[in-house]
PyMOL Python script that loads the backbone (N, CA, C, O; Angstrom):
from pymol import cmd

cmd.read_pdbstr("""\
ATOM      1  N   MET A   1     156.347 -61.327 -62.490  1.00  0.00           N
ATOM      2  CA  MET A   1     156.255 -62.512 -63.311  1.00  0.00           C
ATOM      3  C   MET A   1     156.515 -62.130 -64.749  1.00  0.00           C
ATOM      4  O   MET A   1     156.215 -61.019 -65.187  1.00  0.00           O
ATOM      5  N   GLY A   2     157.076 -63.071 -65.466  1.00  0.00           N
ATOM      6  CA  GLY A   2     157.355 -62.828 -66.861  1.00  0.00           C
ATOM      7  C   GLY A   2     157.111 -64.082 -67.671  1.00  0.00           C
ATOM      8  O   GLY A   2     156.809 -65.149 -67.137  1.00  0.00           O
ATOM      9  N   PHE A   3     157.247 -63.927 -68.945  1.00  0.00           N
ATOM     10  CA  PHE A   3     157.062 -65.034 -69.876  1.00  0.00           C
ATOM     11  C   PHE A   3     158.394 -65.737 -70.069  1.00  0.00           C
ATOM     12  O   PHE A   3     159.395 -65.085 -70.366  1.00  0.00           O
ATOM     13  N   HIS A   4     158.428 -67.063 -69.904  1.00  0.00           N
ATOM     14  CA  HIS A   4     159.655 -67.836 -70.037  1.00  0.00           C
ATOM     15  C   HIS A   4     159.473 -68.882 -71.129  1.00  0.00           C
ATOM     16  O   HIS A   4     158.409 -69.490 -71.252  1.00  0.00           O
ATOM     17  N   LEU A   5     160.511 -69.081 -71.910  1.00  0.00           N
ATOM     18  CA  LEU A   5     160.495 -70.067 -72.971  1.00  0.00           C
ATOM     19  C   LEU A   5     161.717 -70.953 -72.824  1.00  0.00           C
ATOM     20  O   LEU A   5     162.843 -70.459 -72.767  1.00  0.00           O
ATOM     21  N   ARG A   6     161.505 -72.244 -72.762  1.00  0.00           N
ATOM     22  CA  ARG A   6     162.602 -73.196 -72.638  1.00  0.00           C
ATOM     23  C   ARG A   6     162.575 -74.115 -73.853  1.00  0.00           C
ATOM     24  O   ARG A   6     161.523 -74.629 -74.235  1.00  0.00           O
ATOM     25  N   LYS A   7     163.734 -74.313 -74.447  1.00  0.00           N
ATOM     26  CA  LYS A   7     163.856 -75.235 -75.559  1.00  0.00           C
ATOM     27  C   LYS A   7     164.681 -76.412 -75.098  1.00  0.00           C
ATOM     28  O   LYS A   7     165.763 -76.232 -74.539  1.00  0.00           O
ATOM     29  N   SER A   8     164.189 -77.610 -75.321  1.00  0.00           N
ATOM     30  CA  SER A   8     164.887 -78.828 -74.945  1.00  0.00           C
ATOM     31  C   SER A   8     165.064 -79.708 -76.166  1.00  0.00           C
ATOM     32  O   SER A   8     164.168 -79.830 -77.002  1.00  0.00           O
ATOM     33  N   ILE A   9     166.235 -80.321 -76.252  1.00  0.00           N
ATOM     34  CA  ILE A   9     166.519 -81.269 -77.318  1.00  0.00           C
ATOM     35  C   ILE A   9     166.914 -82.575 -76.649  1.00  0.00           C
ATOM     36  O   ILE A   9     167.909 -82.631 -75.927  1.00  0.00           O
ATOM     37  N   LYS A  10     166.136 -83.623 -76.886  1.00  0.00           N
ATOM     38  CA  LYS A  10     166.456 -84.935 -76.331  1.00  0.00           C
ATOM     39  C   LYS A  10     167.344 -85.675 -77.322  1.00  0.00           C
ATOM     40  O   LYS A  10     167.029 -85.773 -78.508  1.00  0.00           O
ATOM     41  N   LEU A  11     168.444 -86.187 -76.821  1.00  0.00           N
ATOM     42  CA  LEU A  11     169.367 -86.983 -77.618  1.00  0.00           C
ATOM     43  C   LEU A  11     169.468 -88.358 -76.976  1.00  0.00           C
ATOM     44  O   LEU A  11     170.376 -88.617 -76.187  1.00  0.00           O
ATOM     45  N   GLY A  12     168.556 -89.215 -77.306  1.00  0.00           N
ATOM     46  CA  GLY A  12     168.523 -90.532 -76.684  1.00  0.00           C
ATOM     47  C   GLY A  12     167.644 -90.536 -75.450  1.00  0.00           C
ATOM     48  O   GLY A  12     166.942 -89.568 -75.158  1.00  0.00           O
ATOM     49  N   LYS A  13     167.699 -91.640 -74.739  1.00  0.00           N
ATOM     50  CA  LYS A  13     166.822 -91.828 -73.593  1.00  0.00           C
ATOM     51  C   LYS A  13     167.289 -91.059 -72.360  1.00  0.00           C
ATOM     52  O   LYS A  13     166.459 -90.632 -71.557  1.00  0.00           O
ATOM     53  N   PHE A  14     168.606 -90.873 -72.191  1.00  0.00           N
ATOM     54  CA  PHE A  14     169.135 -90.313 -70.951  1.00  0.00           C
ATOM     55  C   PHE A  14     169.888 -89.001 -71.120  1.00  0.00           C
ATOM     56  O   PHE A  14     170.540 -88.566 -70.172  1.00  0.00           O
ATOM     57  N   PHE A  15     169.833 -88.353 -72.267  1.00  0.00           N
ATOM     58  CA  PHE A  15     170.645 -87.166 -72.522  1.00  0.00           C
ATOM     59  C   PHE A  15     169.769 -86.055 -73.070  1.00  0.00           C
ATOM     60  O   PHE A  15     169.040 -86.266 -74.039  1.00  0.00           O
ATOM     61  N   LYS A  16     169.830 -84.850 -72.456  1.00  0.00           N
ATOM     62  CA  LYS A  16     169.001 -83.726 -72.901  1.00  0.00           C
ATOM     63  C   LYS A  16     169.798 -82.434 -72.806  1.00  0.00           C
ATOM     64  O   LYS A  16     170.541 -82.229 -71.846  1.00  0.00           O
ATOM     65  N   ILE A  17     169.646 -81.558 -73.804  1.00  0.00           N
ATOM     66  CA  ILE A  17     170.257 -80.225 -73.814  1.00  0.00           C
ATOM     67  C   ILE A  17     169.130 -79.206 -73.702  1.00  0.00           C
ATOM     68  O   ILE A  17     168.169 -79.250 -74.470  1.00  0.00           O
ATOM     69  N   ASN A  18     169.250 -78.286 -72.743  1.00  0.00           N
ATOM     70  CA  ASN A  18     168.247 -77.246 -72.515  1.00  0.00           C
ATOM     71  C   ASN A  18     168.830 -75.887 -72.876  1.00  0.00           C
ATOM     72  O   ASN A  18     169.976 -75.594 -72.535  1.00  0.00           O
ATOM     73  N   LYS A  19     168.054 -75.059 -73.559  1.00  0.00           N
ATOM     74  CA  LYS A  19     168.444 -73.688 -73.891  1.00  0.00           C
ATOM     75  C   LYS A  19     167.428 -72.761 -73.270  1.00  0.00           C
ATOM     76  O   LYS A  19     166.236 -72.852 -73.562  1.00  0.00           O
ATOM     77  N   THR A  20     167.896 -71.863 -72.408  1.00  0.00           N
ATOM     78  CA  THR A  20     167.023 -70.868 -71.796  1.00  0.00           C
ATOM     79  C   THR A  20     167.563 -69.485 -72.142  1.00  0.00           C
ATOM     80  O   THR A  20     168.589 -69.357 -72.810  1.00  0.00           O
ATOM     81  N   LYS A  21     166.874 -68.471 -71.687  1.00  0.00           N
ATOM     82  CA  LYS A  21     167.300 -67.101 -71.912  1.00  0.00           C
ATOM     83  C   LYS A  21     168.656 -66.823 -71.255  1.00  0.00           C
ATOM     84  O   LYS A  21     169.440 -66.016 -71.754  1.00  0.00           O
ATOM     85  N   LYS A  22     168.923 -67.496 -70.135  1.00  0.00           N
ATOM     86  CA  LYS A  22     170.152 -67.249 -69.388  1.00  0.00           C
ATOM     87  C   LYS A  22     171.319 -68.121 -69.805  1.00  0.00           C
ATOM     88  O   LYS A  22     172.450 -67.833 -69.413  1.00  0.00           O
ATOM     89  N   GLY A  23     171.100 -69.177 -70.584  1.00  0.00           N
ATOM     90  CA  GLY A  23     172.216 -70.012 -71.009  1.00  0.00           C
ATOM     91  C   GLY A  23     171.805 -71.430 -71.356  1.00  0.00           C
ATOM     92  O   GLY A  23     170.651 -71.704 -71.683  1.00  0.00           O
ATOM     93  N   TYR A  24     172.782 -72.327 -71.276  1.00  0.00           N
ATOM     94  CA  TYR A  24     172.590 -73.719 -71.634  1.00  0.00           C
ATOM     95  C   TYR A  24     172.785 -74.619 -70.422  1.00  0.00           C
ATOM     96  O   TYR A  24     173.453 -74.243 -69.459  1.00  0.00           O
ATOM     97  N   SER A  25     172.194 -75.817 -70.479  1.00  0.00           N
ATOM     98  CA  SER A  25     172.483 -76.849 -69.495  1.00  0.00           C
ATOM     99  C   SER A  25     172.364 -78.202 -70.169  1.00  0.00           C
ATOM    100  O   SER A  25     171.626 -78.368 -71.140  1.00  0.00           O
ATOM    101  N   ILE A  26     173.100 -79.162 -69.643  1.00  0.00           N
ATOM    102  CA  ILE A  26     173.093 -80.529 -70.143  1.00  0.00           C
ATOM    103  C   ILE A  26     172.643 -81.420 -68.996  1.00  0.00           C
ATOM    104  O   ILE A  26     173.175 -81.330 -67.889  1.00  0.00           O
ATOM    105  N   THR A  27     171.660 -82.284 -69.259  1.00  0.00           N
ATOM    106  CA  THR A  27     171.162 -83.202 -68.251  1.00  0.00           C
ATOM    107  C   THR A  27     171.391 -84.630 -68.714  1.00  0.00           C
ATOM    108  O   THR A  27     171.057 -85.000 -69.840  1.00  0.00           O
ATOM    109  N   VAL A  28     171.970 -85.427 -67.816  1.00  0.00           N
ATOM    110  CA  VAL A  28     172.225 -86.840 -68.081  1.00  0.00           C
ATOM    111  C   VAL A  28     171.582 -87.635 -66.962  1.00  0.00           C
ATOM    112  O   VAL A  28     171.799 -87.335 -65.788  1.00  0.00           O
ATOM    113  N   GLY A  29     170.801 -88.636 -67.302  1.00  0.00           N
ATOM    114  CA  GLY A  29     170.189 -89.476 -66.283  1.00  0.00           C
ATOM    115  C   GLY A  29     168.755 -89.811 -66.612  1.00  0.00           C
ATOM    116  O   GLY A  29     168.231 -89.433 -67.659  1.00  0.00           O
ATOM    117  N   GLY A  30     168.137 -90.519 -65.707  1.00  0.00           N
ATOM    118  CA  GLY A  30     166.773 -90.970 -65.924  1.00  0.00           C
ATOM    119  C   GLY A  30     165.911 -90.739 -64.708  1.00  0.00           C
ATOM    120  O   GLY A  30     166.016 -89.712 -64.037  1.00  0.00           O
ATOM    121  N   LYS A  31     165.051 -91.710 -64.429  1.00  0.00           N
ATOM    122  CA  LYS A  31     164.089 -91.577 -63.347  1.00  0.00           C
ATOM    123  C   LYS A  31     164.723 -91.664 -61.967  1.00  0.00           C
ATOM    124  O   LYS A  31     164.197 -91.081 -61.018  1.00  0.00           O
ATOM    125  N   ASN A  32     165.839 -92.378 -61.828  1.00  0.00           N
ATOM    126  CA  ASN A  32     166.410 -92.620 -60.506  1.00  0.00           C
ATOM    127  C   ASN A  32     167.494 -91.636 -60.103  1.00  0.00           C
ATOM    128  O   ASN A  32     167.617 -91.328 -58.918  1.00  0.00           O
ATOM    129  N   LEU A  33     168.278 -91.136 -61.034  1.00  0.00           N
ATOM    130  CA  LEU A  33     169.371 -90.234 -60.712  1.00  0.00           C
ATOM    131  C   LEU A  33     169.647 -89.334 -61.905  1.00  0.00           C
ATOM    132  O   LEU A  33     169.725 -89.803 -63.041  1.00  0.00           O
ATOM    133  N   LYS A  34     169.795 -88.030 -61.644  1.00  0.00           N
ATOM    134  CA  LYS A  34     170.053 -87.050 -62.699  1.00  0.00           C
ATOM    135  C   LYS A  34     171.285 -86.243 -62.361  1.00  0.00           C
ATOM    136  O   LYS A  34     171.531 -85.931 -61.195  1.00  0.00           O
ATOM    137  N   PHE A  35     172.073 -85.897 -63.390  1.00  0.00           N
ATOM    138  CA  PHE A  35     173.195 -84.984 -63.253  1.00  0.00           C
ATOM    139  C   PHE A  35     172.988 -83.854 -64.247  1.00  0.00           C
ATOM    140  O   PHE A  35     172.720 -84.102 -65.423  1.00  0.00           O
ATOM    141  N   THR A  36     173.112 -82.604 -63.780  1.00  0.00           N
ATOM    142  CA  THR A  36     172.936 -81.447 -64.647  1.00  0.00           C
ATOM    143  C   THR A  36     174.167 -80.565 -64.541  1.00  0.00           C
ATOM    144  O   THR A  36     174.635 -80.267 -63.442  1.00  0.00           O
ATOM    145  N   LEU A  37     174.689 -80.147 -65.688  1.00  0.00           N
ATOM    146  CA  LEU A  37     175.833 -79.243 -65.765  1.00  0.00           C
ATOM    147  C   LEU A  37     175.410 -78.049 -66.597  1.00  0.00           C
ATOM    148  O   LEU A  37     174.941 -78.210 -67.724  1.00  0.00           O
ATOM    149  N   ASN A  38     175.575 -76.826 -66.041  1.00  0.00           N
ATOM    150  CA  ASN A  38     175.184 -75.647 -66.813  1.00  0.00           C
ATOM    151  C   ASN A  38     176.410 -74.852 -67.239  1.00  0.00           C
ATOM    152  O   ASN A  38     177.537 -75.201 -66.886  1.00  0.00           O
ATOM    153  N   ASP A  39     176.190 -73.786 -67.996  1.00  0.00           N
ATOM    154  CA  ASP A  39     177.288 -72.997 -68.559  1.00  0.00           C
ATOM    155  C   ASP A  39     178.042 -72.191 -67.508  1.00  0.00           C
ATOM    156  O   ASP A  39     179.087 -71.616 -67.812  1.00  0.00           O
ATOM    157  N   LYS A  40     177.540 -72.137 -66.293  1.00  0.00           N
ATOM    158  CA  LYS A  40     178.239 -71.436 -65.209  1.00  0.00           C
ATOM    159  C   LYS A  40     179.087 -72.403 -64.391  1.00  0.00           C
ATOM    160  O   LYS A  40     179.531 -72.061 -63.295  1.00  0.00           O
ATOM    161  N   LYS A  41     179.314 -73.602 -64.913  1.00  0.00           N
ATOM    162  CA  LYS A  41     180.134 -74.642 -64.281  1.00  0.00           C
ATOM    163  C   LYS A  41     179.587 -75.050 -62.930  1.00  0.00           C
ATOM    164  O   LYS A  41     180.330 -75.189 -61.958  1.00  0.00           O
ATOM    165  N   LYS A  42     178.281 -75.241 -62.879  1.00  0.00           N
ATOM    166  CA  LYS A  42     177.615 -75.719 -61.667  1.00  0.00           C
ATOM    167  C   LYS A  42     177.061 -77.107 -61.959  1.00  0.00           C
ATOM    168  O   LYS A  42     176.350 -77.300 -62.945  1.00  0.00           O
ATOM    169  N   LEU A  43     177.383 -78.067 -61.109  1.00  0.00           N
ATOM    170  CA  LEU A  43     176.919 -79.443 -61.264  1.00  0.00           C
ATOM    171  C   LEU A  43     175.879 -79.730 -60.187  1.00  0.00           C
ATOM    172  O   LEU A  43     176.096 -79.448 -59.008  1.00  0.00           O
ATOM    173  N   THR A  44     174.751 -80.294 -60.604  1.00  0.00           N
ATOM    174  CA  THR A  44     173.690 -80.678 -59.684  1.00  0.00           C
ATOM    175  C   THR A  44     173.401 -82.158 -59.858  1.00  0.00           C
ATOM    176  O   THR A  44     173.175 -82.620 -60.977  1.00  0.00           O
ATOM    177  N   ALA A  45     173.406 -82.902 -58.765  1.00  0.00           N
ATOM    178  CA  ALA A  45     172.999 -84.305 -58.757  1.00  0.00           C
ATOM    179  C   ALA A  45     171.711 -84.378 -57.956  1.00  0.00           C
ATOM    180  O   ALA A  45     171.629 -83.824 -56.860  1.00  0.00           O
ATOM    181  N   SER A  46     170.696 -85.062 -58.496  1.00  0.00           N
ATOM    182  CA  SER A  46     169.414 -85.104 -57.796  1.00  0.00           C
ATOM    183  C   SER A  46     168.751 -86.468 -57.931  1.00  0.00           C
ATOM    184  O   SER A  46     169.007 -87.220 -58.872  1.00  0.00           O
ATOM    185  N   LEU A  47     167.903 -86.757 -56.973  1.00  0.00           N
ATOM    186  CA  LEU A  47     167.038 -87.931 -57.000  1.00  0.00           C
ATOM    187  C   LEU A  47     165.627 -87.433 -57.278  1.00  0.00           C
ATOM    188  O   LEU A  47     164.956 -86.960 -56.361  1.00  0.00           O
ATOM    189  N   PRO A  48     165.157 -87.528 -58.529  1.00  0.00           N
ATOM    190  CA  PRO A  48     163.853 -86.984 -58.897  1.00  0.00           C
ATOM    191  C   PRO A  48     162.721 -87.562 -58.054  1.00  0.00           C
ATOM    192  O   PRO A  48     162.683 -88.757 -57.763  1.00  0.00           O
ATOM    193  N   GLY A  49     161.807 -86.686 -57.674  1.00  0.00           N
ATOM    194  CA  GLY A  49     160.639 -87.095 -56.913  1.00  0.00           C
ATOM    195  C   GLY A  49     160.840 -87.118 -55.411  1.00  0.00           C
ATOM    196  O   GLY A  49     159.876 -87.279 -54.662  1.00  0.00           O
ATOM    197  N   THR A  50     162.093 -86.958 -54.949  1.00  0.00           N
ATOM    198  CA  THR A  50     162.345 -87.003 -53.514  1.00  0.00           C
ATOM    199  C   THR A  50     162.627 -85.634 -52.926  1.00  0.00           C
ATOM    200  O   THR A  50     162.475 -85.436 -51.720  1.00  0.00           O
ATOM    201  N   GLY A  51     163.035 -84.688 -53.758  1.00  0.00           N
ATOM    202  CA  GLY A  51     163.417 -83.368 -53.269  1.00  0.00           C
ATOM    203  C   GLY A  51     164.852 -83.317 -52.782  1.00  0.00           C
ATOM    204  O   GLY A  51     165.288 -82.297 -52.249  1.00  0.00           O
ATOM    205  N   ILE A  52     165.600 -84.409 -52.958  1.00  0.00           N
ATOM    206  CA  ILE A  52     166.991 -84.472 -52.514  1.00  0.00           C
ATOM    207  C   ILE A  52     167.904 -84.120 -53.685  1.00  0.00           C
ATOM    208  O   ILE A  52     167.803 -84.705 -54.764  1.00  0.00           O
ATOM    209  N   SER A  53     168.807 -83.143 -53.455  1.00  0.00           N
ATOM    210  CA  SER A  53     169.761 -82.775 -54.496  1.00  0.00           C
ATOM    211  C   SER A  53     171.037 -82.244 -53.857  1.00  0.00           C
ATOM    212  O   SER A  53     171.050 -81.861 -52.688  1.00  0.00           O
ATOM    213  N   TYR A  54     172.110 -82.229 -54.644  1.00  0.00           N
ATOM    214  CA  TYR A  54     173.404 -81.721 -54.198  1.00  0.00           C
ATOM    215  C   TYR A  54     173.965 -80.842 -55.302  1.00  0.00           C
ATOM    216  O   TYR A  54     174.005 -81.260 -56.459  1.00  0.00           O
ATOM    217  N   ASP A  55     174.403 -79.623 -54.966  1.00  0.00           N
ATOM    218  CA  ASP A  55     174.967 -78.675 -55.914  1.00  0.00           C
ATOM    219  C   ASP A  55     176.431 -78.420 -55.581  1.00  0.00           C
ATOM    220  O   ASP A  55     176.812 -78.385 -54.411  1.00  0.00           O
ATOM    221  N   THR A  56     177.245 -78.244 -56.610  1.00  0.00           N
ATOM    222  CA  THR A  56     178.637 -77.867 -56.405  1.00  0.00           C
ATOM    223  C   THR A  56     179.118 -77.054 -57.597  1.00  0.00           C
ATOM    224  O   THR A  56     178.660 -77.255 -58.721  1.00  0.00           O
ATOM    225  N   ASN A  57     180.044 -76.132 -57.345  1.00  0.00           N
ATOM    226  CA  ASN A  57     180.650 -75.348 -58.413  1.00  0.00           C
ATOM    227  C   ASN A  57     181.926 -76.046 -58.855  1.00  0.00           C
ATOM    228  O   ASN A  57     182.725 -76.474 -58.022  1.00  0.00           O
ATOM    229  N   LEU A  58     182.120 -76.162 -60.170  1.00  0.00           N
ATOM    230  CA  LEU A  58     183.283 -76.846 -60.716  1.00  0.00           C
ATOM    231  C   LEU A  58     184.400 -75.891 -61.101  1.00  0.00           C
ATOM    232  O   LEU A  58     185.538 -76.319 -61.297  1.00  0.00           O
ATOM    233  N   GLY A  59     184.095 -74.610 -61.212  1.00  0.00           N
ATOM    234  CA  GLY A  59     185.100 -73.623 -61.622  1.00  0.00           C
ATOM    235  C   GLY A  59     186.020 -73.249 -60.485  1.00  0.00           C
ATOM    236  O   GLY A  59     185.788 -73.597 -59.327  1.00  0.00           O
ATOM    237  N   LYS A  60     187.073 -72.530 -60.843  1.00  0.00           N
ATOM    238  CA  LYS A  60     188.008 -72.048 -59.833  1.00  0.00           C
ATOM    239  C   LYS A  60     187.366 -70.941 -59.013  1.00  0.00           C
ATOM    240  O   LYS A  60     186.573 -70.150 -59.526  1.00  0.00           O
ATOM    241  N   LYS A  61     187.712 -70.894 -57.753  1.00  0.00           N
ATOM    242  CA  LYS A  61     187.219 -69.806 -56.906  1.00  0.00           C
ATOM    243  C   LYS A  61     188.081 -68.582 -57.154  1.00  0.00           C
ATOM    244  O   LYS A  61     189.307 -68.675 -57.230  1.00  0.00           O
ATOM    245  N   ASP A  62     187.428 -67.433 -57.281  1.00  0.00           N
ATOM    246  CA  ASP A  62     188.149 -66.180 -57.494  1.00  0.00           C
ATOM    247  C   ASP A  62     188.772 -65.724 -56.187  1.00  0.00           C
ATOM    248  O   ASP A  62     188.089 -65.630 -55.167  1.00  0.00           O
ATOM    249  N   SER A  63     190.058 -65.445 -56.217  1.00  0.00           N
ATOM    250  CA  SER A  63     190.702 -64.912 -55.020  1.00  0.00           C
ATOM    251  C   SER A  63     190.804 -63.402 -55.177  1.00  0.00           C
ATOM    252  O   SER A  63     191.518 -62.903 -56.046  1.00  0.00           O
ATOM    253  N   LYS A  64     190.087 -62.688 -54.332  1.00  0.00           N
ATOM    254  CA  LYS A  64     190.079 -61.222 -54.395  1.00  0.00           C
ATOM    255  C   LYS A  64     191.097 -60.680 -53.404  1.00  0.00           C
ATOM    256  O   LYS A  64     191.166 -61.109 -52.253  1.00  0.00           O
ATOM    257  N   LYS A  65     191.867 -59.744 -53.874  1.00  0.00           N
ATOM    258  CA  LYS A  65     192.911 -59.137 -53.010  1.00  0.00           C
ATOM    259  C   LYS A  65     192.522 -57.749 -52.614  1.00  0.00           C
ATOM    260  O   LYS A  65     193.265 -57.082 -51.894  1.00  0.00           O
TER     261      LYS A  65
END
""", "prot")
cmd.dss("prot")
cmd.show_as("cartoon", "prot")
cmd.util.cbc("prot")
cmd.orient("prot")
């Protein structure tokens, strides 16, 4: 276990920017539906309070030869 510090900046009712030790993320949405995009080009859509979410990578897949 370690000590974690998260900084959040709310910009309006439905828009938030989070800064963590590992990077940034942007969250758009409210109580019914949320979309989160982080600096690793991963998009998460979730229904808060239900445990239902969907993750997808938006970046190109690396083709290794």
